[in-house]
N, C-alpha and C positions, 0 to 999 in steps of 0.2 A: 347845726349847719352854719357856716359864717354867712354873715349878711355880704352882699356885693363888696361893699367899701372894705370890710375886714378881709374879706378874700384876695382883693386886689392888693392890700397892704401886706399880707402874708406873702404872696407871690412876689412882689417888690423885695421884700426882706430876704427870701430865698434867693433871688437872683443876685442881689447885692453881696450875699456870703458867699455864693458860687463864685462870682467875680473876683471877690478878695483872696478866696482861695486858689483861684488860678494865677492872680497875680503874684501871690507868694510864691506858686511852684515856679513860675517864670523866672524870678530872682533868684531862687535857690539853684535852678538849672544853669545860670549864668557862670562862665569859666571866672577864675580870680580877676584876671585884668578887666573882662567886661564889668563885673562887679565894681570894681574900683573906679572904672570909668563911669559909671551910672552915679556912685556916690559923689565923685567929682563934679559932676553936672548939678547936683542937688545940694551941694556943700553950702552956699550962699543962699540958697532959696529958703523961703519960710518953712516952718514945720509942714510936713504932709505925711500920708500914710505910706507913699512910695519910699520917702526919705527914711521913714522910721523901718521899713520892712529891709531895705537896703543895710542900714546900720546893724541892725539885729542879726542879719546873715553874716555881715563882716565880722561882728564880735564873735559868732559861732565858729567861723573859720580862723579867727586869731589873725586877721589882717586890718590893716589900717592905711589910711591915706599918707 
């Protein structure tokens, strides 16, 4: 059995993975125009997971800014 701290950490990891999966699904569900708008918003921003997900989805679709 996990100690309370270990259980808490495991729960946090599970929730973080769930949120990341939901975020990726949301980006994948965007129309091409909305995806391009999202990428445009983050173009000049520092690297982030959302920027990376959008770039990966654009590459998969074969679209660019």
